[in-house]
BALUMZA-495354 format. One record per residue (C-alpha): residue in one letter; y, z, x. Coordinates in nm, 4 decimals. Example, Ala and Ser with C-alpha at 12.3 -4.5 7.8 and 13.67 -1.06 7.14 Angstrom:
<atoms>
<atom><code>A</code><c2>-0.4500</c2><c3>0.7800</c3><c1>1.2300</c1></atom>
<atom><code>S</code><c2>-0.1060</c2><c3>0.7140</c3><c1>1.3670</c1></atom>
</atoms>
This chain:
<atoms>
<atom><code>M</code><c2>6.5782</c2><c3>4.0035</c3><c1>5.3051</c1></atom>
<atom><code>L</code><c2>6.9191</c2><c3>3.9515</c3><c1>5.1452</c1></atom>
<atom><code>I</code><c2>6.7888</c2><c3>4.0763</c3><c1>4.8111</c1></atom>
<atom><code>C</code><c2>6.6233</c2><c3>4.3800</c3><c1>4.9732</c1></atom>
<atom><code>A</code><c2>6.9405</c2><c3>4.4553</c3><c1>5.1683</c1></atom>
<atom><code>Y</code><c2>7.1558</c2><c3>4.4294</c3><c1>4.8563</c1></atom>
<atom><code>L</code><c2>6.9257</c2><c3>4.6643</c3><c1>4.6626</c1></atom>
<atom><code>L</code><c2>6.9244</c2><c3>4.9130</c3><c1>4.9497</c1></atom>
<atom><code>G</code><c2>7.3031</c2><c3>4.9053</c3><c1>4.9649</c1></atom>
<atom><code>S</code><c2>7.3243</c2><c3>4.9446</c3><c1>4.5886</c1></atom>
<atom><code>I</code><c2>7.1667</c2><c3>5.2913</c3><c1>4.5946</c1></atom>
<atom><code>P</code><c2>7.4626</c2><c3>5.5082</c3><c1>4.4795</c1></atom>
<atom><code>S</code><c2>7.4003</c2><c3>5.8064</c3><c1>4.7056</c1></atom>
<atom><code>G</code><c2>7.7107</c2><c3>6.0020</c3><c1>4.6107</c1></atom>
<atom><code>L</code><c2>7.6579</c2><c3>5.9505</c3><c1>4.2384</c1></atom>
<atom><code>W</code><c2>7.2916</c2><c3>6.0519</c3><c1>4.2437</c1></atom>
<atom><code>I</code><c2>7.3387</c2><c3>6.3500</c3><c1>4.4770</c1></atom>
<atom><code>G</code><c2>7.6207</c2><c3>6.4726</c3><c1>4.2555</c1></atom>
<atom><code>K</code><c2>7.4190</c2><c3>6.4398</c3><c1>3.9360</c1></atom>
<atom><code>W</code><c2>7.0809</c2><c3>6.5618</c3><c1>4.0625</c1></atom>
<atom><code>L</code><c2>7.1845</c2><c3>6.8484</c3><c1>4.2886</c1></atom>
<atom><code>Y</code><c2>7.5266</c2><c3>6.9537</c3><c1>4.1571</c1></atom>
<atom><code>H</code><c2>7.5183</c2><c3>6.8330</c3><c1>3.7965</c1></atom>
<atom><code>K</code><c2>7.8542</c2><c3>6.6654</c3><c1>3.8441</c1></atom>
<atom><code>D</code><c2>7.9654</c2><c3>6.3065</c3><c1>3.7997</c1></atom>
<atom><code>I</code><c2>8.1974</c2><c3>6.2412</c3><c1>4.0939</c1></atom>
<atom><code>R</code><c2>8.3219</c2><c3>5.9266</c3><c1>3.9221</c1></atom>
<atom><code>K</code><c2>8.5178</c2><c3>6.1616</c3><c1>3.6968</c1></atom>
<atom><code>L</code><c2>8.6408</c2><c3>6.3911</c3><c1>3.9748</c1></atom>
<atom><code>G</code><c2>8.8776</c2><c3>6.3557</c3><c1>4.2690</c1></atom>
<atom><code>S</code><c2>8.9570</c2><c3>5.9920</c3><c1>4.3384</c1></atom>
<atom><code>G</code><c2>8.6651</c2><c3>5.8799</c3><c1>4.1218</c1></atom>
<atom><code>N</code><c2>8.5008</c2><c3>5.7026</c3><c1>4.4139</c1></atom>
<atom><code>I</code><c2>8.1300</c2><c3>5.7611</c3><c1>4.4837</c1></atom>
<atom><code>G</code><c2>8.1632</c2><c3>5.7317</c3><c1>4.8610</c1></atom>
<atom><code>T</code><c2>8.1466</c2><c3>5.9892</c3><c1>5.1379</c1></atom>
<atom><code>T</code><c2>8.5123</c2><c3>6.0961</c3><c1>5.1370</c1></atom>
<atom><code>N</code><c2>8.5264</c2><c3>6.1831</c3><c1>4.7690</c1></atom>
<atom><code>T</code><c2>8.1876</c2><c3>6.3546</c3><c1>4.7942</c1></atom>
<atom><code>F</code><c2>8.3273</c2><c3>6.5798</c3><c1>5.0677</c1></atom>
<atom><code>R</code><c2>8.6334</c2><c3>6.6475</c3><c1>4.8549</c1></atom>
<atom><code>V</code><c2>8.4511</c2><c3>6.7179</c3><c1>4.5281</c1></atom>
<atom><code>L</code><c2>8.1088</c2><c3>6.8544</c3><c1>4.6248</c1></atom>
<atom><code>G</code><c2>8.1715</c2><c3>7.0059</c3><c1>4.9658</c1></atom>
<atom><code>K</code><c2>8.0713</c2><c3>6.9648</c3><c1>5.3274</c1></atom>
<atom><code>K</code><c2>7.6932</c2><c3>6.9807</c3><c1>5.2812</c1></atom>
<atom><code>A</code><c2>7.6851</c2><c3>6.7134</c3><c1>5.0112</c1></atom>
<atom><code>G</code><c2>7.9342</c2><c3>6.5020</c3><c1>5.2038</c1></atom>
<atom><code>L</code><c2>7.7193</c2><c3>6.5020</c3><c1>5.5165</c1></atom>
<atom><code>I</code><c2>7.4094</c2><c3>6.4101</c3><c1>5.3161</c1></atom>
<atom><code>V</code><c2>7.5877</c2><c3>6.1184</c3><c1>5.1496</c1></atom>
<atom><code>L</code><c2>7.7383</c2><c3>6.0073</c3><c1>5.4821</c1></atom>
<atom><code>F</code><c2>7.3902</c2><c3>5.9964</c3><c1>5.6363</c1></atom>
<atom><code>L</code><c2>7.2364</c2><c3>5.8160</c3><c1>5.3384</c1></atom>
<atom><code>D</code><c2>7.5156</c2><c3>5.5578</c3><c1>5.3139</c1></atom>
<atom><code>M</code><c2>7.4911</c2><c3>5.4854</c3><c1>5.6865</c1></atom>
<atom><code>F</code><c2>7.1117</c2><c3>5.4745</c3><c1>5.6708</c1></atom>
<atom><code>K</code><c2>7.1275</c2><c3>5.2090</c3><c1>5.3983</c1></atom>
<atom><code>G</code><c2>7.3214</c2><c3>4.9818</c3><c1>5.6305</c1></atom>
<atom><code>T</code><c2>7.0969</c2><c3>5.0536</c3><c1>5.9287</c1></atom>
<atom><code>L</code><c2>6.7749</c2><c3>4.9968</c3><c1>5.7340</c1></atom>
<atom><code>A</code><c2>6.9113</c2><c3>4.6729</c3><c1>5.5888</c1></atom>
<atom><code>G</code><c2>7.0161</c2><c3>4.5564</c3><c1>5.9350</c1></atom>
<atom><code>M</code><c2>6.6664</c2><c3>4.6318</c3><c1>6.0649</c1></atom>
<atom><code>L</code><c2>6.4968</c2><c3>4.4058</c3><c1>5.8098</c1></atom>
<atom><code>P</code><c2>6.4914</c2><c3>4.1013</c3><c1>6.0443</c1></atom>
<atom><code>Y</code><c2>6.2972</c2><c3>4.3154</c3><c1>6.2934</c1></atom>
<atom><code>F</code><c2>6.0545</c2><c3>4.4316</c3><c1>6.0254</c1></atom>
<atom><code>F</code><c2>5.9953</c2><c3>4.0727</c3><c1>5.9119</c1></atom>
<atom><code>G</code><c2>5.9672</c2><c3>3.9410</c3><c1>6.2673</c1></atom>
<atom><code>S</code><c2>6.2644</c2><c3>3.7082</c3><c1>6.2255</c1></atom>
<atom><code>F</code><c2>6.5063</c2><c3>3.8660</c3><c1>6.4735</c1></atom>
<atom><code>S</code><c2>6.4780</c2><c3>3.5752</c3><c1>6.7198</c1></atom>
<atom><code>H</code><c2>6.6443</c2><c3>3.3334</c3><c1>6.4778</c1></atom>
<atom><code>P</code><c2>7.0279</c2><c3>3.3566</c3><c1>6.4789</c1></atom>
<atom><code>F</code><c2>7.0453</c2><c3>3.3040</c3><c1>6.1019</c1></atom>
<atom><code>Y</code><c2>6.8545</c2><c3>3.6287</c3><c1>6.0495</c1></atom>
<atom><code>S</code><c2>7.0994</c2><c3>3.8443</c3><c1>6.2421</c1></atom>
<atom><code>P</code><c2>7.1183</c2><c3>4.2141</c3><c1>6.1426</c1></atom>
<atom><code>L</code><c2>7.4888</c2><c3>4.1518</c3><c1>6.0803</c1></atom>
<atom><code>L</code><c2>7.4315</c2><c3>3.8751</c3><c1>5.8269</c1></atom>
<atom><code>I</code><c2>7.1557</c2><c3>4.0636</c3><c1>5.6447</c1></atom>
<atom><code>G</code><c2>7.3499</c2><c3>4.3896</c3><c1>5.6674</c1></atom>
<atom><code>V</code><c2>7.6511</c2><c3>4.2395</c3><c1>5.4927</c1></atom>
<atom><code>A</code><c2>7.4381</c2><c3>4.2179</c3><c1>5.1779</c1></atom>
<atom><code>A</code><c2>7.3948</c2><c3>4.5962</c3><c1>5.1928</c1></atom>
<atom><code>V</code><c2>7.7703</c2><c3>4.6404</c3><c1>5.2282</c1></atom>
<atom><code>I</code><c2>7.8237</c2><c3>4.4250</c3><c1>4.9187</c1></atom>
<atom><code>G</code><c2>7.5587</c2><c3>4.6256</c3><c1>4.7344</c1></atom>
<atom><code>H</code><c2>7.7276</c2><c3>4.9523</c3><c1>4.8293</c1></atom>
<atom><code>S</code><c2>8.0628</c2><c3>4.8385</c3><c1>4.6920</c1></atom>
<atom><code>F</code><c2>7.9230</c2><c3>4.6518</c3><c1>4.3891</c1></atom>
<atom><code>S</code><c2>7.6107</c2><c3>4.8466</c3><c1>4.2994</c1></atom>
<atom><code>I</code><c2>7.3743</c2><c3>4.7036</c3><c1>4.0415</c1></atom>
<atom><code>F</code><c2>7.2816</c2><c3>5.0649</c3><c1>3.9609</c1></atom>
<atom><code>D</code><c2>7.6434</c2><c3>5.1619</c3><c1>3.8819</c1></atom>
<atom><code>H</code><c2>7.7732</c2><c3>4.8729</c3><c1>3.6711</c1></atom>
<atom><code>F</code><c2>7.8786</c2><c3>4.6870</c3><c1>3.9887</c1></atom>
<atom><code>H</code><c2>8.1090</c2><c3>4.9651</c3><c1>4.1052</c1></atom>
<atom><code>G</code><c2>8.0664</c2><c3>5.1600</c3><c1>4.4269</c1></atom>
<atom><code>G</code><c2>8.2135</c2><c3>5.2920</c3><c1>4.7486</c1></atom>
<atom><code>K</code><c2>8.4531</c2><c3>5.1425</c3><c1>5.0002</c1></atom>
<atom><code>A</code><c2>8.1905</c2><c3>5.0203</c3><c1>5.2481</c1></atom>
<atom><code>V</code><c2>8.2928</c2><c3>5.2091</c3><c1>5.5640</c1></atom>
<atom><code>A</code><c2>7.9789</c2><c3>5.4193</c3><c1>5.6193</c1></atom>
<atom><code>T</code><c2>7.7395</c2><c3>5.1392</c3><c1>5.5236</c1></atom>
<atom><code>S</code><c2>7.9229</c2><c3>4.8992</c3><c1>5.7565</c1></atom>
<atom><code>A</code><c2>7.8864</c2><c3>5.1517</c3><c1>6.0381</c1></atom>
<atom><code>G</code><c2>7.5141</c2><c3>5.1785</c3><c1>5.9706</c1></atom>
<atom><code>M</code><c2>7.4810</c2><c3>4.8016</c3><c1>5.9854</c1></atom>
<atom><code>V</code><c2>7.6569</c2><c3>4.7977</c3><c1>6.3248</c1></atom>
<atom><code>L</code><c2>7.4137</c2><c3>5.0628</c3><c1>6.4518</c1></atom>
<atom><code>A</code><c2>7.1241</c2><c3>4.8272</c3><c1>6.3792</c1></atom>
<atom><code>Y</code><c2>7.3005</c2><c3>4.5470</c3><c1>6.5656</c1></atom>
<atom><code>S</code><c2>7.4480</c2><c3>4.7266</c3><c1>6.8669</c1></atom>
<atom><code>P</code><c2>7.4220</c2><c3>5.1048</c3><c1>6.9271</c1></atom>
<atom><code>L</code><c2>7.6862</c2><c3>5.0739</c3><c1>7.2002</c1></atom>
<atom><code>F</code><c2>7.9402</c2><c3>4.9108</c3><c1>6.9704</c1></atom>
<atom><code>F</code><c2>7.8517</c2><c3>5.1628</c3><c1>6.7001</c1></atom>
<atom><code>F</code><c2>7.9403</c2><c3>5.4449</c3><c1>6.9412</c1></atom>
<atom><code>I</code><c2>8.2723</c2><c3>5.2764</c3><c1>7.0258</c1></atom>
<atom><code>C</code><c2>8.3508</c2><c3>5.2345</c3><c1>6.6544</c1></atom>
<atom><code>W</code><c2>8.2928</c2><c3>5.6021</c3><c1>6.5853</c1></atom>
<atom><code>L</code><c2>8.5114</c2><c3>5.7026</c3><c1>6.8785</c1></atom>
<atom><code>V</code><c2>8.7921</c2><c3>5.4922</c3><c1>6.7316</c1></atom>
<atom><code>F</code><c2>8.7384</c2><c3>5.6188</c3><c1>6.3779</c1></atom>
<atom><code>G</code><c2>8.6990</c2><c3>5.9835</c3><c1>6.4800</c1></atom>
<atom><code>S</code><c2>9.0130</c2><c3>5.9744</c3><c1>6.6922</c1></atom>
<atom><code>L</code><c2>9.2161</c2><c3>5.8225</c3><c1>6.4103</c1></atom>
<atom><code>V</code><c2>9.0878</c2><c3>6.0779</c3><c1>6.1589</c1></atom>
<atom><code>Y</code><c2>9.1884</c2><c3>6.3557</c3><c1>6.3981</c1></atom>
<atom><code>F</code><c2>9.5391</c2><c3>6.2256</c3><c1>6.4632</c1></atom>
<atom><code>T</code><c2>9.6262</c2><c3>6.0924</c3><c1>6.1163</c1></atom>
<atom><code>R</code><c2>9.4197</c2><c3>6.3391</c3><c1>5.9097</c1></atom>
<atom><code>M</code><c2>9.3714</c2><c3>6.0629</c3><c1>5.6526</c1></atom>
<atom><code>V</code><c2>9.0319</c2><c3>5.8948</c3><c1>5.6225</c1></atom>
<atom><code>S</code><c2>9.1842</c2><c3>5.5965</c3><c1>5.4429</c1></atom>
<atom><code>V</code><c2>9.4286</c2><c3>5.5270</c3><c1>5.7279</c1></atom>
<atom><code>A</code><c2>9.1518</c2><c3>5.5773</c3><c1>5.9846</c1></atom>
<atom><code>S</code><c2>8.9302</c2><c3>5.3327</c3><c1>5.7958</c1></atom>
<atom><code>M</code><c2>9.1889</c2><c3>5.0562</c3><c1>5.7659</c1></atom>
<atom><code>L</code><c2>9.3614</c2><c3>5.0920</c3><c1>6.1018</c1></atom>
<atom><code>G</code><c2>9.0261</c2><c3>5.1566</c3><c1>6.2662</c1></atom>
<atom><code>M</code><c2>8.8871</c2><c3>4.8281</c3><c1>6.1375</c1></atom>
<atom><code>V</code><c2>9.1857</c2><c3>4.6378</c3><c1>6.2748</c1></atom>
<atom><code>I</code><c2>9.1349</c2><c3>4.7975</c3><c1>6.6168</c1></atom>
<atom><code>I</code><c2>8.7582</c2><c3>4.7437</c3><c1>6.6041</c1></atom>
<atom><code>F</code><c2>8.8109</c2><c3>4.3769</c3><c1>6.5185</c1></atom>
<atom><code>G</code><c2>9.0272</c2><c3>4.3443</c3><c1>6.8293</c1></atom>
<atom><code>L</code><c2>8.7634</c2><c3>4.5174</c3><c1>7.0421</c1></atom>
<atom><code>T</code><c2>8.4948</c2><c3>4.2675</c3><c1>6.9376</c1></atom>
<atom><code>F</code><c2>8.6571</c2><c3>4.0025</c3><c1>7.1572</c1></atom>
<atom><code>F</code><c2>8.5614</c2><c3>4.2030</c3><c1>7.4669</c1></atom>
<atom><code>F</code><c2>8.1967</c2><c3>4.1538</c3><c1>7.3684</c1></atom>
<atom><code>H</code><c2>8.2267</c2><c3>3.7720</c3><c1>7.3618</c1></atom>
<atom><code>D</code><c2>8.0199</c2><c3>3.7655</c3><c1>7.0437</c1></atom>
<atom><code>G</code><c2>8.1518</c2><c3>3.5138</c3><c1>6.7913</c1></atom>
<atom><code>L</code><c2>7.9347</c2><c3>3.6359</c3><c1>6.5045</c1></atom>
<atom><code>L</code><c2>8.0351</c2><c3>3.9981</c3><c1>6.5624</c1></atom>
<atom><code>S</code><c2>8.4043</c2><c3>3.9014</c3><c1>6.5620</c1></atom>
<atom><code>L</code><c2>8.3638</c2><c3>3.6951</c3><c1>6.2446</c1></atom>
<atom><code>I</code><c2>8.1832</c2><c3>3.9719</c3><c1>6.0557</c1></atom>
<atom><code>A</code><c2>8.4340</c2><c3>4.2295</c3><c1>6.1813</c1></atom>
<atom><code>F</code><c2>8.7219</c2><c3>4.0153</c3><c1>6.0552</c1></atom>
<atom><code>I</code><c2>8.5595</c2><c3>3.9750</c3><c1>5.7125</c1></atom>
<atom><code>L</code><c2>8.4875</c2><c3>4.3474</c3><c1>5.6879</c1></atom>
<atom><code>T</code><c2>8.8416</c2><c3>4.4328</c3><c1>5.7989</c1></atom>
<atom><code>C</code><c2>8.9879</c2><c3>4.2252</c3><c1>5.5154</c1></atom>
<atom><code>F</code><c2>8.7331</c2><c3>4.3616</c3><c1>5.2695</c1></atom>
<atom><code>I</code><c2>8.7813</c2><c3>4.7285</c3><c1>5.3606</c1></atom>
<atom><code>I</code><c2>9.1599</c2><c3>4.6989</c3><c1>5.3507</c1></atom>
<atom><code>Y</code><c2>9.1301</c2><c3>4.5387</c3><c1>5.0058</c1></atom>
<atom><code>M</code><c2>8.8981</c2><c3>4.8182</c3><c1>4.8869</c1></atom>
<atom><code>H</code><c2>9.1593</c2><c3>5.0722</c3><c1>4.9971</c1></atom>
<atom><code>R</code><c2>9.4465</c2><c3>4.9033</c3><c1>4.8113</c1></atom>
<atom><code>D</code><c2>9.4958</c2><c3>5.2059</c3><c1>4.5832</c1></atom>
<atom><code>N</code><c2>9.5285</c2><c3>5.4289</c3><c1>4.8872</c1></atom>
<atom><code>F</code><c2>9.8364</c2><c3>5.2325</c3><c1>4.9952</c1></atom>
<atom><code>K</code><c2>10.0208</c2><c3>5.3589</c3><c1>4.6883</c1></atom>
<atom><code>R</code><c2>9.9264</c2><c3>5.7208</c3><c1>4.7582</c1></atom>
<atom><code>I</code><c2>10.0146</c2><c3>5.6890</c3><c1>5.1274</c1></atom>
<atom><code>K</code><c2>10.3553</c2><c3>5.5436</c3><c1>5.0366</c1></atom>
<atom><code>A</code><c2>10.4123</c2><c3>5.8201</c3><c1>4.7815</c1></atom>
<atom><code>G</code><c2>10.3024</c2><c3>6.0877</c3><c1>5.0294</c1></atom>
<atom><code>T</code><c2>10.0211</c2><c3>6.2058</c3><c1>4.8023</c1></atom>
<atom><code>E</code><c2>9.7221</c2><c3>6.0812</c3><c1>5.0008</c1></atom>
<atom><code>S</code><c2>9.4612</c2><c3>6.3514</c3><c1>5.0632</c1></atom>
<atom><code>K</code><c2>9.4310</c2><c3>6.4870</c3><c1>5.4155</c1></atom>
<atom><code>V</code><c2>9.1337</c2><c3>6.6434</c3><c1>5.5891</c1></atom>
<atom><code>P</code><c2>9.1579</c2><c3>7.0193</c3><c1>5.6610</c1></atom>
<atom><code>F</code><c2>9.1535</c2><c3>6.9774</c3><c1>6.0388</c1></atom>
<atom><code>G</code><c2>9.3022</c2><c3>6.7634</c3><c1>6.3106</c1></atom>
<atom><code>F</code><c2>9.6346</c2><c3>6.7178</c3><c1>6.4857</c1></atom>
<atom><code>G</code><c2>9.9111</c2><c3>6.9337</c3><c1>6.3434</c1></atom>
<atom><code>Y</code><c2>9.6834</c2><c3>7.1098</c3><c1>6.0940</c1></atom>
<atom><code>R</code><c2>9.7622</c2><c3>7.4713</c3><c1>6.0243</c1></atom>
<atom><code>K</code><c2>9.5203</c2><c3>7.6854</c3><c1>5.8347</c1></atom>
<atom><code>P</code><c2>9.6871</c2><c3>7.8320</c3><c1>5.5241</c1></atom>
<atom><code>T</code><c2>9.7641</c2><c3>8.1985</c3><c1>5.5618</c1></atom>
<atom><code>T</code><c2>9.7145</c2><c3>8.4399</c3><c1>5.2782</c1></atom>
<atom><code>K</code><c2>9.9878</c2><c3>8.6880</c3><c1>5.2094</c1></atom>
<atom><code>K</code><c2>9.8918</c2><c3>9.0513</c3><c1>5.2304</c1></atom>
<atom><code>K</code><c2>9.9388</c2><c3>9.2535</c3><c1>4.9154</c1></atom>
</atoms>
């Protein structure tokens, strides 16, 4: 199951969608990342939504493997533990020379397989932060810290442990974003709190 989960996570959705449908290598465009955010930035909304769905689905499908194999009753075969292999695969893809995305969407998909309720809470947190900060990187890192804190209300030791590991991992994967945030050059989404649509001057 770990091997299957890793291979599922390794599918480089953004890279393949870019090459097959748009004839572009997103590794050479934008931030160079193959994840959802850079796909939105480089290829547009439609491609971004497709990659977001696929990256989440990888995590969900990997997390569902214990159910498919009939092993869900054993604590060792938790969707969280199996799903982590998909997260690792997404960030260190065997199909992309062990490079990849920053694990946010695949982690969310894994949580969906484990607890739809907690998944919904996570997206409320993430969506709110994206709206108010207008920076996906900030929403991802700060969101994970908040989500880790929220796990304690569920009284689930394994969930808290995995959330802590993913928080550290996702913050590490966003280390380059810290430099851009500090320099004031981090990309912002074209919506949210304080956003004003650019006006075109009349000739």
